[in-house]
C-alpha positions as CSV (number, residue, x, y, z in Angstrom):
1,M,10.8,-6.6,-28.0
2,T,8.3,-9.1,-25.6
3,A,8.8,-12.2,-23.6
4,Q,8.3,-14.5,-26.7
5,D,11.7,-12.5,-27.5
6,L,13.2,-13.3,-24.0
7,A,13.3,-17.6,-24.7
8,P,16.9,-19.0,-24.5
9,E,19.7,-18.7,-26.9
10,P,21.6,-22.2,-27.8
11,E,24.2,-21.2,-25.2
12,P,24.9,-22.1,-22.0
13,A,22.4,-20.8,-19.5
14,A,22.6,-23.4,-16.7
15,A,22.5,-22.1,-13.0
16,E,26.6,-21.1,-13.1
17,S,26.4,-19.2,-15.6
18,A,23.7,-17.2,-14.0
19,Q,25.7,-16.6,-10.4
20,A,28.9,-16.1,-12.8
21,L,27.0,-13.4,-14.1
22,H,26.0,-11.6,-11.2
23,S,29.2,-12.1,-9.9
24,A,30.7,-10.3,-12.7
25,W,27.9,-8.2,-11.8
26,E,28.4,-7.2,-8.6
27,A,32.5,-7.0,-9.0
28,T,31.6,-4.0,-11.4
29,A,29.0,-2.1,-10.3
30,P,30.0,1.2,-8.6
31,D,31.0,2.0,-5.1
32,P,28.5,3.6,-2.9
33,S,27.9,7.0,-2.3
34,D,27.7,8.9,0.5
35,D,24.1,9.5,0.1
36,G,22.6,5.7,0.8
37,G,21.7,3.3,2.8
38,V,19.7,3.5,6.2
39,M,21.0,0.3,8.1
40,H,18.4,-1.6,10.1
41,A,19.5,-4.9,12.4
42,T,18.3,-8.0,11.3
43,A,14.5,-8.2,12.8
44,P,15.4,-11.9,14.4
45,S,11.6,-12.1,15.6
46,L,8.2,-10.5,15.3
47,L,8.3,-9.5,18.8
48,D,11.2,-7.2,17.8
49,A,10.0,-6.4,14.7
50,V,6.8,-4.8,16.7
51,E,8.7,-3.5,19.9
52,N,11.2,-1.4,17.9
53,S,8.4,-0.1,15.3
54,E,9.6,3.9,16.5
55,D,12.1,5.0,13.9
56,A,13.2,8.4,13.4
57,G,13.9,8.1,9.6
58,S,10.3,7.7,9.1
59,A,8.1,10.0,7.3
60,L,4.5,8.4,6.8
61,S,1.9,8.2,10.2
62,L,-1.6,7.1,10.6
63,E,-4.0,9.9,11.5
64,P,-7.3,10.8,12.7
65,S,-10.4,11.7,10.3
66,L,-9.9,15.1,8.4
67,S,-12.7,16.3,10.6
68,Q,-10.6,15.9,13.5
69,S,-8.0,18.3,11.9
70,A,-8.3,22.5,11.8
71,S,-5.4,21.9,9.4
72,I,-3.6,19.5,7.3
73,G,0.1,21.1,6.4
74,A,-0.5,24.6,1.9
75,N,-2.7,23.1,-0.5
76,T,-1.3,24.7,-3.1
77,E,1.9,22.2,-3.0
78,A,1.4,19.1,-4.8
79,L,2.2,15.6,-3.2
80,P,6.0,14.9,-3.9
81,G,6.8,13.9,-7.7
82,E,2.9,13.2,-8.3
83,E,1.8,12.9,-11.8
84,E,-0.6,15.8,-13.0
85,P,-3.6,15.3,-11.7
86,Q,-6.6,15.4,-14.4
87,V,-9.9,17.0,-14.7
88,I,-12.3,14.7,-13.2
89,T,-15.0,13.4,-15.9
90,E,-18.3,13.7,-14.1
91,S,-19.8,10.9,-15.7
92,E,-17.5,8.2,-14.4
93,V,-18.4,8.8,-10.6
94,P,-21.7,7.9,-9.2
95,V,-24.5,10.9,-8.6
96,L,-25.6,10.5,-5.1
97,E,-29.4,10.2,-4.4
98,L,-30.4,13.0,-1.8
99,G,-32.9,12.0,1.1
100,P,-35.5,14.5,2.0
101,D,-33.8,16.7,4.6
102,G,-31.6,17.8,1.4
103,E,-28.1,15.3,2.2
104,P,-27.0,12.9,0.3
105,L,-28.5,8.9,0.9
106,I,-25.9,6.5,1.6
107,D,-26.2,2.8,1.5
108,T,-25.5,1.3,5.3
109,D,-25.5,-2.0,3.6
110,D,-22.3,-1.7,1.8
111,P,-19.2,-1.0,3.1
112,A,-17.9,0.5,0.2
113,T,-19.9,3.6,0.2
114,G,-19.0,5.8,3.1
115,T,-17.4,6.4,6.9
116,E,-21.4,5.0,8.0
117,A,-20.7,1.7,6.3
118,L,-17.5,0.6,6.3
119,A,-16.0,2.6,9.5
120,Q,-12.1,3.6,8.7
121,V,-10.1,2.2,11.5
122,E,-6.8,3.9,12.6
123,A,-4.2,2.9,14.6
124,D,-1.1,4.0,16.8
125,V,1.8,1.7,17.5
126,L,2.4,1.6,21.7
127,D,3.8,-0.7,23.5
128,G,4.0,-3.4,20.6
129,G,0.4,-3.1,20.3
130,L,-2.7,-1.2,18.4
131,V,-5.3,1.1,20.2
132,A,-8.1,0.9,17.6
133,A,-10.7,3.7,17.5
134,V,-13.6,3.2,15.8
135,V,-15.9,5.3,14.2
136,G,-19.7,4.4,15.0
137,T,-23.0,4.7,12.7
138,D,-23.6,8.4,14.0
139,G,-20.0,9.0,12.8
140,D,-18.5,9.9,16.1
141,E,-15.2,8.7,16.9
142,D,-15.0,6.7,19.8
143,V,-12.0,4.3,21.7
144,V,-13.0,1.1,22.8
145,A,-12.2,1.5,26.2
146,D,-11.2,-1.4,28.6
147,A,-14.1,-1.8,31.2
148,P,-13.4,-2.2,35.1
149,L,-12.9,-5.9,36.2
150,T,-15.1,-7.2,38.8
151,D,-15.0,-10.3,41.2
152,A,-17.7,-11.7,38.6
153,D,-16.0,-11.2,35.8
154,A,-12.2,-13.0,37.0
155,G,-13.8,-16.5,35.9
156,M,-13.9,-18.1,32.1
157,E,-16.4,-20.0,32.4
158,P,-18.4,-21.5,29.4
159,Y,-21.7,-20.1,28.7
160,A,-24.4,-20.7,26.2
161,I,-24.9,-18.2,23.2
162,P,-27.8,-16.0,23.5
163,Y,-28.9,-16.0,20.1
164,A,-31.7,-17.5,18.4
165,P,-30.6,-20.7,17.5
166,D,-31.7,-20.0,13.8
167,A,-30.3,-16.9,13.3
168,G,-28.3,-16.9,9.8
169,S,-25.5,-14.6,11.0
170,L,-24.2,-12.1,13.2
171,R,-24.4,-8.4,12.0
172,V,-21.1,-6.6,13.2
173,R,-22.8,-3.4,14.4
174,R,-19.6,-1.4,14.2
175,S,-15.6,-2.0,13.0
176,I,-14.4,-3.7,16.1
177,A,-11.4,-4.8,17.0
178,V,-10.8,-8.9,16.8
179,R,-9.2,-10.7,20.2
180,S,-6.8,-13.6,20.7
181,E,-8.7,-14.6,23.6
182,P,-11.7,-13.7,25.3
183,R,-10.6,-10.5,28.0
184,Q,-10.3,-6.9,26.4
185,D,-6.2,-6.9,27.1
186,S,-5.8,-9.8,24.9
187,P,-3.8,-8.8,21.9
188,P,-5.8,-8.0,19.1
189,L,-5.7,-9.8,15.8
190,G,-6.7,-7.4,13.4
191,T,-10.4,-5.7,12.5
192,V,-13.7,-7.1,11.4
193,A,-15.5,-4.2,9.4
194,Q,-19.2,-2.9,10.1
195,D,-21.8,-4.3,8.8
196,M,-20.2,-7.8,7.8
197,R,-22.7,-11.0,8.6
198,V,-20.5,-13.6,10.5
199,R,-20.6,-16.7,11.4
200,W,-19.4,-17.8,15.0
201,K,-17.9,-20.8,16.8
202,G,-19.0,-20.7,19.9
203,A,-18.9,-18.3,23.3
204,M,-17.6,-17.8,26.5
205,R,-18.1,-15.8,30.0
206,G,-15.2,-13.6,30.7
207,P,-14.0,-10.4,31.8
208,D,-14.8,-7.0,30.9
209,C,-18.0,-8.3,28.7
210,E,-21.1,-10.5,29.6
211,T,-20.5,-12.5,26.6
212,W,-17.5,-13.1,24.0
213,V,-18.4,-14.4,20.7
214,E,-15.5,-16.7,19.0
215,L,-16.1,-15.8,15.2
216,E,-14.7,-17.9,12.1
217,P,-11.9,-17.9,10.8
218,R,-10.7,-16.9,14.5
219,G,-10.6,-14.5,17.5
220,W,-13.2,-12.9,20.0
221,V,-16.1,-10.2,19.8
222,C,-17.8,-8.8,22.7
223,E,-21.4,-9.6,22.1
224,R,-22.4,-5.8,22.6
225,Y,-21.3,-5.5,19.1
226,L,-23.3,-8.2,17.3
227,E,-26.8,-8.7,16.9
228,Q,-28.7,-11.7,15.2
229,N,-29.5,-11.5,11.2
230,F,-31.9,-14.2,10.1
231,R,-29.7,-13.4,6.6
232,E,-27.0,-15.7,5.5
233,P,-23.5,-14.8,6.3
234,R,-22.1,-12.5,4.3
235,V,-18.2,-11.0,4.1
236,R,-16.1,-9.4,1.4
237,P,-12.8,-8.7,0.5
238,L,-11.8,-5.5,1.9
239,P,-11.3,-3.1,0.5
240,R,-14.2,-3.9,-2.4
241,L,-13.0,-3.3,-6.2
242,E,-15.3,-3.2,-8.9
243,E,-14.6,-5.3,-11.6
244,G,-12.2,-4.1,-14.1
245,A,-11.1,-1.4,-11.6
246,L,-7.7,-1.0,-10.6
247,T,-8.4,1.1,-7.3
248,P,-11.1,0.6,-4.9
249,G,-12.4,3.7,-5.8
250,I,-11.6,7.3,-7.8
251,Y,-9.0,9.7,-5.4
252,A,-8.5,13.2,-6.4
253,R,-5.9,16.2,-5.0
254,V,-6.9,19.5,-3.4
255,V,-6.3,22.4,-5.7
256,G,-6.3,26.0,-5.2
257,R,-5.9,28.4,-2.0
258,R,-7.7,28.8,1.1
259,V,-10.0,25.3,0.1
260,R,-12.3,24.3,3.1
261,A,-13.6,20.8,3.7
262,Y,-17.6,20.8,5.1
263,P,-18.9,18.6,7.0
264,S,-22.4,18.3,5.0
265,L,-24.1,19.4,1.8
266,A,-25.7,22.4,3.4
267,L,-22.9,23.9,5.0
268,A,-21.1,23.2,1.7
269,R,-23.7,25.2,-0.6
270,K,-23.2,28.3,2.6
271,K,-19.9,28.0,2.8
272,R,-20.1,27.6,6.6
273,Q,-18.3,26.2,9.4
274,G,-15.7,24.5,6.6
275,V,-12.1,23.1,7.6
276,L,-9.3,25.1,6.1
277,L,-6.6,22.7,5.0
278,K,-2.9,23.4,4.5
279,G,-0.4,21.3,2.9
280,S,-1.0,18.8,0.0
281,V,-4.4,16.7,0.2
282,T,-5.6,14.1,-1.7
283,V,-9.3,12.5,-0.7
284,K,-11.2,9.5,-1.5
285,L,-14.5,10.6,-3.9
286,L,-17.6,8.9,-3.5
287,G,-20.0,10.4,-5.3
288,Q,-20.8,14.2,-6.7
289,V,-24.1,16.0,-6.2
290,K,-25.8,18.8,-8.6
291,V,-27.1,21.8,-7.0
292,G,-27.7,24.3,-9.9
293,R,-24.8,24.7,-11.8
294,R,-22.2,23.9,-8.8
295,T,-20.9,20.1,-8.4
296,F,-20.2,19.3,-4.9
297,W,-18.1,15.5,-4.1
298,R,-18.6,13.6,-1.2
299,T,-15.6,12.1,0.1
300,S,-15.1,8.8,2.2
301,D,-14.6,10.4,5.1
302,G,-18.0,12.5,4.9
303,Q,-16.9,15.7,3.5
304,Y,-17.7,17.8,0.7
305,F,-16.0,19.8,-1.7
306,E,-16.6,22.2,-4.4
307,A,-15.7,20.1,-7.8
308,R,-13.7,23.3,-8.5
309,V,-11.1,22.6,-6.2
310,L,-10.5,18.7,-6.9
311,R,-7.8,17.6,-9.8
312,E,-8.3,13.4,-10.2
313,H,-5.6,11.3,-9.9
314,R,-5.2,8.3,-12.9
315,P,-3.5,5.1,-11.2
316,S,-0.8,3.4,-13.2
317,D,-2.2,0.5,-15.2
318,F,1.5,-0.9,-14.8
319,S,1.7,-4.8,-13.8
320,G,4.2,-7.3,-12.6
321,L,5.0,-10.8,-13.8
322,D,3.1,-13.3,-12.1
323,A,4.6,-17.2,-11.5
324,E,3.7,-18.7,-14.9
325,A,5.2,-15.6,-16.9
326,L,8.2,-15.8,-15.0
327,A,8.3,-20.2,-15.5
328,S,8.8,-18.9,-19.0
329,L,11.7,-16.7,-19.2
330,P,15.3,-17.0,-18.7
331,M,17.1,-15.8,-15.4
332,P,18.3,-13.1,-15.1
333,F,16.2,-10.8,-17.0
334,A,15.2,-7.0,-17.1
335,W,13.0,-4.3,-17.5
336,A,14.5,-1.5,-19.8
337,Q,14.0,1.9,-18.4
338,S,16.9,4.8,-18.7
339,R,17.8,5.8,-15.0
340,A,18.6,9.4,-16.4
341,A,15.2,9.7,-18.6
342,P,12.7,7.1,-17.5
343,R,9.7,8.3,-20.2
344,T,12.3,7.9,-23.3
345,D,13.4,4.8,-25.4
346,V,16.2,2.7,-24.7
347,V,18.7,2.7,-27.4
348,V,20.0,-0.4,-28.5
349,R,23.7,-0.7,-30.1
350,K,25.2,-3.3,-32.5
351,A,28.4,-3.3,-29.8
352,P,29.2,-2.5,-26.4
353,D,29.9,1.5,-26.8
354,A,28.5,4.5,-27.1
355,R,29.6,5.3,-30.6
356,A,28.7,2.1,-31.8
357,E,25.9,2.2,-34.7
358,R,22.3,2.4,-33.5
359,E,20.3,-0.8,-34.0
360,T,17.2,-0.4,-32.6
361,V,15.0,1.3,-30.0
362,L,13.0,-0.1,-26.7
363,P,10.0,1.5,-25.6
364,P,10.6,1.8,-21.4
365,R,9.9,-1.1,-19.7
366,T,10.3,-3.7,-22.5
367,L,11.3,-7.0,-21.0
368,V,14.7,-7.8,-22.2
369,S,17.5,-11.0,-21.7
370,V,20.1,-10.4,-19.6
371,R,23.2,-12.7,-21.6
372,E,26.3,-11.0,-21.2
373,L,28.3,-8.2,-19.6
374,S,30.8,-6.5,-21.3
375,P,34.6,-6.6,-20.1
376,D,34.1,-2.8,-18.4
377,G,30.6,-3.8,-17.1
378,Q,29.0,-1.3,-18.7
379,W,27.1,-2.0,-21.3
380,V,24.6,-5.6,-21.4
381,R,24.0,-8.1,-24.4
382,I,20.4,-8.6,-24.7
383,A,20.6,-10.6,-27.8
384,E,22.8,-11.4,-30.8
385,D,24.7,-7.8,-31.4
386,H,22.7,-5.9,-29.2
387,W,23.9,-4.0,-26.4
388,V,22.1,-1.8,-24.2
389,A,23.7,0.2,-21.3
390,R,24.2,-0.9,-18.0
391,D,22.2,2.1,-16.5
392,D,18.9,1.4,-18.4
393,L,18.4,-1.8,-17.3
394,H,16.0,-3.1,-14.1
395,V,17.7,-6.4,-13.8
396,A,15.7,-9.3,-11.7
397,W,18.4,-11.7,-10.6
398,S,16.8,-14.9,-9.0
399,L,19.0,-15.2,-5.5
400,A,19.3,-17.8,-2.7
401,S,17.0,-17.1,0.5
402,P,18.4,-15.9,3.6
403,S,19.2,-18.5,6.1
404,I,16.8,-17.5,8.4
405,V,13.8,-18.3,6.1
406,E,12.2,-21.4,6.3
407,P,12.6,-23.7,3.4
408,G,9.5,-23.2,0.8
409,A,8.6,-20.6,2.8
410,R,7.2,-16.9,1.1
411,W,9.3,-14.2,1.0
412,L,10.2,-10.9,-0.6
413,D,13.6,-9.3,-2.0
414,V,13.7,-5.8,-2.4
415,D,16.7,-4.6,-4.5
416,L,17.3,-0.8,-4.1
417,E,19.6,-0.5,-6.6
418,A,17.6,-2.2,-9.6
419,Q,14.4,-1.0,-7.8
420,T,12.9,-4.4,-8.2
421,L,11.1,-6.6,-6.3
422,I,10.6,-10.6,-5.9
423,A,8.5,-12.8,-4.4
424,Y,10.0,-15.9,-3.6
425,E,8.7,-19.2,-2.7
426,G,11.7,-20.9,-1.3
427,D,14.3,-20.4,-4.0
428,R,11.6,-20.3,-6.8
429,P,10.5,-16.9,-8.2
430,V,6.3,-16.4,-8.1
431,Y,6.1,-12.4,-9.1
432,A,8.7,-9.9,-9.7
433,T,7.9,-6.0,-10.7
434,L,9.2,-3.1,-10.4
435,I,9.2,-0.5,-7.4
436,S,9.7,2.8,-6.5
437,S,11.6,2.8,-3.0
438,G,13.2,6.2,-0.7
439,K,15.0,8.6,-2.7
440,P,18.4,9.3,-1.4
441,G,18.0,11.1,1.6
442,T,14.5,9.6,2.7
443,D,16.3,6.1,2.1
444,T,14.3,3.0,2.3
445,P,15.4,0.7,5.3
446,E,18.0,-1.6,4.5
447,G,17.9,-5.4,6.3
448,L,15.3,-8.3,7.3
449,F,12.3,-7.7,8.5
450,R,8.6,-9.2,8.8
451,I,5.6,-7.6,7.8
452,W,3.6,-7.3,11.3
453,V,0.1,-5.4,10.5
454,K,-1.7,-5.0,7.2
455,F,-4.6,-2.7,6.3
456,A,-7.0,-2.8,3.9
457,E,-7.0,1.3,3.2
458,A,-4.8,3.4,5.3
459,D,-4.5,7.3,6.0
460,M,-1.3,8.3,5.3
461,T,0.3,11.9,6.6
462,G,3.9,13.2,6.4
463,T,5.8,16.3,5.6
464,M,8.2,17.3,3.1
465,G,10.1,20.5,4.0
466,S,7.8,23.0,5.9
467,A,4.5,21.6,4.3
468,S,2.9,18.5,4.4
469,Y,1.1,16.1,3.1
470,R,-1.9,13.7,3.5
471,V,-3.3,11.1,1.6
472,A,-6.3,9.5,1.7
473,T,-7.0,5.1,2.0
474,V,-4.1,4.0,0.5
475,P,-5.4,0.8,-0.9
476,W,-3.1,-2.6,0.5
477,T,-0.6,-1.2,3.1
478,M,1.8,-4.0,4.6
479,F,4.0,-2.5,7.6
480,F,7.3,-4.1,8.1
481,E,9.7,-1.8,10.0
482,G,7.9,0.6,12.3
483,D,6.1,3.3,10.2
484,F,8.0,1.8,6.7
485,A,5.5,-0.2,4.1
486,L,4.9,-1.5,1.2
487,H,1.6,0.5,-0.2
488,T,-0.4,1.4,-3.0
489,A,0.8,4.3,-4.8
490,Y,-2.6,5.6,-7.5
491,W,-1.1,9.2,-8.0
492,H,2.4,8.3,-10.0
493,D,3.3,6.4,-12.8
494,R,7.2,6.2,-11.6
495,F,7.9,2.5,-10.9
496,G,11.3,1.9,-11.6
497,E,12.4,5.4,-9.8
498,P,13.7,6.1,-6.5
499,V,11.0,8.9,-5.4
500,S,9.6,8.0,-2.0
501,H,9.7,9.2,1.3
502,G,11.0,5.5,2.7
503,C,8.0,3.3,2.1
504,I,8.1,0.9,-1.0
505,N,5.7,2.1,-3.8
506,L,4.0,-0.7,-5.7
507,A,1.3,-0.4,-8.6
508,P,-1.9,-0.9,-7.8
509,R,-2.2,-4.1,-9.2
510,D,1.3,-5.5,-7.9
511,A,-0.2,-4.5,-4.1
512,R,-3.0,-5.7,-5.0
513,A,-1.7,-9.1,-5.6
514,L,1.2,-8.9,-2.9
515,Y,-1.1,-8.1,-0.4
516,G,-3.2,-11.1,-0.8
517,W,-0.3,-13.7,-1.2
518,T,1.5,-12.1,2.3
519,T,1.5,-12.9,5.9
520,P,-0.4,-12.1,8.1
521,E,-4.1,-13.4,6.2
522,V,-6.2,-10.9,6.2
523,P,-9.9,-12.8,6.4
524,S,-12.5,-11.6,3.9
525,G,-14.5,-8.7,6.0
526,W,-11.5,-7.8,7.7
527,S,-9.9,-4.2,7.4
528,M,-6.9,-4.8,9.1
529,A,-4.8,-7.9,10.4
530,H,-1.7,-8.1,12.7
531,A,1.0,-10.8,12.7
532,T,1.1,-13.3,15.5
533,Q,2.9,-16.1,16.4
534,D,0.7,-18.8,14.7
535,D,0.6,-16.1,11.8
536,P,4.0,-14.7,11.1
537,G,4.4,-12.2,9.1
538,T,6.2,-12.5,5.8
539,W,9.8,-12.2,5.9
540,V,11.1,-8.9,3.4
541,R,14.6,-8.4,2.8
542,I,16.1,-5.1,1.3
543,R,19.5,-4.5,0.1
544,G,21.2,-2.3,-2.1
545,Q,21.1,1.3,-2.3
546,A,19.0,3.6,-4.4
547,H,20.4,5.8,-6.6
548,E,19.3,8.6,-8.2
549,A,20.4,9.8,-11.5
550,P,21.5,13.5,-12.2
551,K,18.7,15.6,-13.8
552,K,19.3,17.4,-17.0
553,R,18.7,21.1,-16.5
554,R,17.1,23.2,-19.1
555,K,19.3,26.2,-19.6
556,S,17.5,29.7,-18.4
557,T,14.9,27.4,-16.1
558,A,15.1,28.2,-13.0
559,V,14.8,25.0,-10.0
560,V,12.9,26.1,-7.2
561,A,12.7,22.6,-5.8
562,T,12.8,19.0,-6.7
563,V,10.5,16.9,-4.7
564,R,9.3,13.4,-4.7
565,D,6.7,11.0,-4.0
566,L,5.5,9.1,-0.5
C-alpha cells in the first residue's frame, strides 16, 4: 500500500471526525504501566532549560577525545541494540597519501578531513553556559582562558579594523567560541570552525583582547584567532556531507579483546604506545593506509587501528514525510509495523477479529490510512474490509499546538507510545517520521522543553550496566533537556521501537532535515550554536509512555542479557 492508496474515501473526513476518532483511541488505550514516564516540569523559558540542565536520568554526555582517556569502558560489547556491523569494504574508503615522514598527509584546508582541519569542540554544561575546549593545529587541546582585565581594557572604544582594506576574508585559525558581546565573559553564541574564511562587519576595542572583530552573520571573536586572507569568503554547512551520502563519513565499531588505539601510523606498525580500549567504542573513519599486507585506518580524532578490529556500521536509509507528502495524505495515518515482531510483515484481516480471514500482508513501515476504530479499540480499519491490529500501527495524529507556543511558530510533537515525531508550523504538520525513544527503565523525559544547544557532531558516552560505550561524532545533535537530545543513530535501523537510553534517535535523513529546520539557527561554517533570547530554541513537546512489547523466546535458548541502543 503506497501513499497514493491513502486517498480519502467518499466518507466524512472533517476535523470533527478525526477528533472523535482520536478521542475514541485515547479512551480505549491500555492503562499506563508502572514502567513508564519520567515526568519533568514544563520549561517556561530558555533560562530554566539551561539552568536546570543537570539530570540524574541522563546516560549521555560529551567527553574529551580518545587521546585523553586511558580506558573507555569491554570493547567486546556491542552498542546496545545495534544492527550487526559489516566488514568494511576497503574500496569505499579513500586511501591516504603518505608524506616524506611516512605519516598520512591531511588536507588542512578541508574542514572535513580531521582534527587538524576541523577542531572537535567538546563542551560541558556549567552554570548555564559552555566551557569549550578547542583543538589547535598541533592537535593539543587547549582551553581558551579569560585574560586578566586591566585599566586600559576597561573601556569599549570604537577601533579601526587592523587588516588590509582589500583583504577578501578572514580565516579562522582555530575552532573558537563566538561571543555575544566583545568581551570574554559574555555568553557564547556558538563555535565557528577552523579554516573557515568569514566576512566581518566591524571591530571594537574591549576587555581581554586588543581588537574584537564582529563577524557575519553575528557575534564577536578576538582578532588573535583570525588572520587576513585575500581569497573570497568560504563557509560550508557542517557536518560536510558528500553528495548522495546518508552520513558525513563512515563509522565502525571496534571489536575484539585488548584492542589498542595508536597516536601515529609508525607506532601502530610497531604496536607501541597504544591506548587500551574498554567498553563499546565506535569511531569515524577518514581513510586507509596499506603497509605491505597490513591495512590501517585513521579515525577522525587522529587515532590508528588495524583493519581486522573494525566492523562498519550501515546507516538506515529510512526517512519520514515532508510537507508536500503530508499535504497529500489524510490525517490521521499510520506506519504499519508490528511492536512484537517489527521486522515481519503486518497481517491485514477482512474483519476486526484475530480469527478472521487474512486479506493480505503489508511490509514493515507501509503507510496506511486510519479510518475507523473497532468498538473494543483493538482493531483499525485502513480500507474497506481491511483491518489491522492496533498494536501493529504507529499512528500520526494532527494535534493543536500547546498554548505556550506562539501562533504559527515551529514546534515538535513526540508521541512516545506511537514512537512518532511530527514537526509543526502552528497547527500545520510539515514533517512526520518514526523515532526510537528511551526504553522502559531509561525513559525519555515527558514534558515541554526548548532546544537549547545544537551540535553539528558530538562525541557521546554512557554506560549500560557495568560496561561503558563511546560513540564518535554523532551528526545533527539537538539537546532539549540537559543531556537528553534528538540525534542521528547511524548504528541501527529500529525506528518505531523504544530502544534508546533516553535520547530520541532519528534516522540520518530525518536528523539532518530537523537540524536545519529547528532553532537556534546554526550559521554555515559553525559547528555549534547556543539558543539565545533573540534566537530561542524550538519547542519540543514529549508525551505518552513507551511500551516495550514482550519478546518471544525460543525454547532451549538461554538469554544472557538484553540491551538496546543509545
